[in-house]
N, C-alpha and C positions, 0 to 999 in steps of 0.2 A: 504494500500500500504506500503510495507516494505521500509527500507532505501535504499536498492540497486536499487529498481525500481524508487524511488523518485529521486535519484541522476541522473539516466539515463534520467528521464523526464526533469529535470532541465537543464542538460548539452547537451542533444542530440536533443531535440524537441522544437525548437523556435516557432513552430506552436501553442503551448499552450498559448503563450502570445497574440495570435491573436484571437483564437476561441476555442470552445469545438469541437474538430474534431472527428466525429463519422462516418466517411465514408471510412473506409479502404477497404471495398469490392468494392469501386469505384476506389480510388487511395490513396496510402499511402504517407504521407509527408516524404521527405528525412531527415534522421538524419543529424545533423550538421556535423558529421564526414564524411558522404558520400559526402556531398556537398563540403567539404574542400578537399577531395581526388580528386574529379573531377577538382576543381580549380587548385590544385597543379600539376596535370598531364598536364593541358592546359598550365600552365606556363613553365613546363619542356619542353614540345614539342616546345613551342615558342622559347626557348633558344637553344635547342639541335637538333631539327629535328629528324632524325632516329638514332642518335648516341647511344641512350639508348633503342633501340628497344628490345634487348634481356632482359633487365630488365623488360620491360613492359610485355613481354611474360612469364617471371617467375611469375609475379603477376597474369596473366591470369590463370596459372596452380594452383597457391595457392588458388584462388577463386573457381576454378573448384573443388578442394578438399573439400572446405567448403560446397559447394552446394551438392556434393555427400554425404557428411556426414549427412546433413540435410534430404536428401531424403531417406537415408538408403541404398544407392547403395554400392555394394561390392568394386567397383573400380572407381576412378575418370574418367577413360576413357569411362565409361558408360554414361557420361553427356556431352552434346554438348551445346554450346551457339548459340542461334538463335535470330531472331528479336523479336518474340512474340509467343503467344499461337497459333494464327491462322496459322502462318507459320509452326510451328511444326506439327500441326495436318494435315495440307495440305500436308506436306512432307510424313507423314505416309500414308495418303490416296493415294498419288501418287507413293508409294513405293511397293505396293503389286501387284502381278500378278492376276488381277481380271478376272473372267470368268462369262459369262451370267448365271444368276440363283443364284449367290452368294448373301448373304445378310449381312447387318450390323445391329446390335441391339443397340438401344440407348433409351434416354428418351425424352419425350415432354417437352416443356418449358425450354430447354437448351439455354444457350447463343449462338448466331449465330456462333461463332468460332467453336463450337462443333456440328454444324448442317450442314452448307453449304459444307464442304469437303465431307461429306457422301451423301448429296443430289446430288452432282455433279457426283457421281459414277453411277447415272442412265444412263449416256452416255455409260457405259460399260455393261448395263443390270443388275446392282446390285440393290437389293431392300433395302431400308432403313426403318427399323421397329422401331417405337417409342412407348414406354410404357407411358401412361399418368400419370400425377401427380394426386394423390388421397389424399385429405385432407392434402396437403402440403408434401406428402411423395412420394417416388418412391419405389414401392414394389420390393425387390430383387427377390422374388420368381416369380413375373410376368416377370421380365427381363430374368430370367433363362428359364422360360417356353417358351419365344419367340425364343429361340435358337434352331436350328435344325442341321441336317447334312450338310447344306450349309452355315451355319453362319461362317464367317471368322473372325469377329471382334466384340467385345463389346466395344462401345465408350460411356463413361459416365463421368460426372463431379463428383468429390469426394464430393464437397459441391455445392449445387444448388444455383445460384446467386439470384433467385427470391423467394426462400423459406428458404434458410439456411439449408436444409436437408442434413445430412451427410450419405452417403451410407456405408454399411458394406463391405469394400473392400476385406477383407479376405474371406468372404462368396462368393462373386462374383468371386474373383480370383481363388478360389478352383474349382468353377463350370467351369470356362473357362479352367483351366488346365486339368480337366477331359475330356473335349470335344475337346481339341486342338484348342481352340478359342483364338485369340490374345486379351489381356485385355489392353485397351488403356484408360488412365485416365487423364482428365483435372484437375490438382491440384491447379489451380490458386486461388481458394477461400478458400484454407485451408493451403497451404504451408507457413510457417512462423508464423502461429497462432496455428496450431494443430500438434501433433506428427504424423510422417509418417515413415513407414518402408516398402519400396517397395518390399524388399525381403520377409519379413515375410507375407506380404499381397498379394503376388504373382501378383504384377503389372508388366506387360511386358514392357509397354511404359507409360511414364508420361510426361506431357507438362504443362508449366505454365510461365506466365510473371512475371517480378520482381517488377512491380510498384504498387502492392496492398499490401498484408500482408507481403511480403518480404521487403517492405519499400525501394525498389530500384528505379532506374531511368526508365523512359519510353523508349521503343525501345530495350529492352533486355529481352530474355526469355531463359528458360531451356528446353532441350529435353533429357529425360532419356530413354535409350534403353538398356534393359538387354542384357548382353553378350549371354544369352541363346537363344535370338531370333534375334540378330542383323543381322544375315545373311539371315533372311526371308524378310528384308526390303531393297529394292534396293534404293540407293540414287537418289532422284528425280532431283537433280541438283549436279553439281560437279565443282571443281576448284582446285587451287593449294593447299589449306589446306585439301582437301579431301583425299589426297594420303598418302601412307606410309612414304615417305621421302619428306617433304614439301620444301626442299632446292635444290632438283635435278630438276631444272626447264627445262633442255634441254633433259632429258631422256624420258619424256612422258610415264612413266610407270603407267598405271591406276590400281595400286594395292591399294585397299582402306586402309585408316588409320585404326588402331585398334579401335574397339568399336564404340561408337557413334561419335567420332571425325570425322568420314567419312562424317557426315552430316553438317560439317562446310565447306562451299565452298570457302570462301574468307576472306578478311580482317575483323576482328572482331570489334565490338563496344567496344573498350578498355575503353573508358570513362564510359560507363555503367557498365562494368565489375568491374572497380576500385570502383565505387560507391557501387555496390552490395557487394563487399568485406567488405566495412565499415558497411553496413547494416547487413550483416550476423554476423559480430563481435558483433554488438549491440544486436542482437537477442540472440546470445550465452551468452552474459553477463546478459541479462534479465532473462534467464532461468538458470543461474549459470551452464552452460554446459549441461543442459537437457531441451529440448524444451517442455517436458511434464509440466514443471513448468509454461512456457508461456501459454500453453493450459489451465491449471487450472485457471490462472488469467483471460484470455479472456472469458472463459465459465462463470466464476462468474459474470463478468460485463454484458455479454449478458443475463444471467438469471435475473439479476436485471432489465434490460430494459424490458424483456418479462413480468415479474410480474407487473411492473409499468404500462405498456400499457394495460394489462388485467384489472387492477384496474380502468383504465380510460375508460373502455367500448370498447376497441379494441378486435377484434377477432385475436388472435395470430396465424398466419399461420405456423410458424416455429415449427416443432416437439419439444416437451420438453422431449421426451423419452431419457434416458441416452444412449449414443452411437450414437444418431442421431442429437445431438445439435452441433452447431458451433458458430463462432463469428458473424454470421448474424442472425438478428431477423427481420422478416417482419410481418406486421399486417395490418388489414383493420378496418376502423371505418365507421359505417353506415351513418354518417353525414359529414365526412371530405373528401375533395379531397386531396389525398396524395401529388400531385404536389404543391398545394397551401400551404399545411402544411410545406413542405420543404422550400418554399419561405419565409414563416413567420418565421421559425426557423433561416434561414439564416440572416434575418434582425436583429436577436438577437445574431448573431455570434455563432450559433450552426449549424454545418455542418452535414447533413444527406442526404438521397437520397430517391427516389421513383423508383420502378421497377415493371413492369408488373401489374400496378394498385395497388401496395402495398407500404406502408410506410416502410422504411428500416433503421435500426440502425446497425452499425458494428464497435464496439470499439476494440482497441488494448490494449496491456499490460500496456502501459504508461498512458492510460486514468484513471480517478479517478471516484469513486462512486459519488462524487459531480457533475461531468460533466453529468453523466447519470441522476441524479436527476434534474439538471438544464434543461436538455432537456425535461424531463417529466413535469416540472413545467410550461414551456412555453406552452406545449400542453394543460395542464390542464386549464391554464388561457384562452387560445383561445377557448377551449370548453365551458368555462363559459361565453363567450360572451364579454370578456374584450379585449381592444386593447392591442396587444403585446407590444406596445411602453410604456405602463404604468408600465411594470416590471422594477424594479430598479436592 
């Protein structure tokens, strides 16, 4: 770990004094800066009410710009603030003019946020086709093969929560563009840890919440809708923020706001946005202005965890093929219950997770190699039949 990252670890992440936190695929800890921004805003509103409302809106637009840059969006207006990933994807599902016989292609073993909105389309006679996971991977060619002339949308997680498999967005984006299929990507398990360029990778719509790898607060998500396709999606809900002029309250002119801003219907979670602004600054500083540097760090830690688990007799589910790896490592051991292992590690202040019957480790840039090794040591001792409490 270089001096820049070590300084951020020491100044921005009080969680390191409490535990070895290796569960960013579940929830990321707020940097100290983000928590302070939320507290400062609460104190300001307590003193001033709405007298500083325009200042808060200026901060909203600043953070929108930071989020757009991280996504690789051409314009900040292509990014909307929503409550969470589930809301964003449900808005997409409710925004298309579906016809009986249409279909959506996706993957099996997705997180429910990226399943239920498409399942619900059965009410309109829409088929939801799921490609199975095979050996911890989602085959891009199999996804493409499931598309036909009635496919309206490919809905896929960039990184799979239960395996850590990272899909080749550029390959899939090109296939969708050739077929006129809307490419909708859940980016929650990659954004903030991995480099993304929605334009280069031909992503039409991206959705993700801020409380995982982005290190933001719960209850705030991002919805990216490319200007190229925004008019194909009808806003499934509307309000005063949805329109072109948000201050002409008595005109009742339902002309949509430019870009993705039309999907913001009402008062925003400014506390969450302010916190996200601090977190995005921290991520920018961690990468020295280039998120690819954060990715390199995260992948290095994840690879260390994968090698260590394999050495301990685990079957690593997560693909180790370059381009398919992420910050998530999941593994299975023939003798260990993953839930019990998570509990035992928690007793030693090592925070990990279990998902889909698999043990999961998900480190971020500020974690150290020593924390990965500490986690592996606890697992090793437990495998050896010793009591975890004996570890000093």
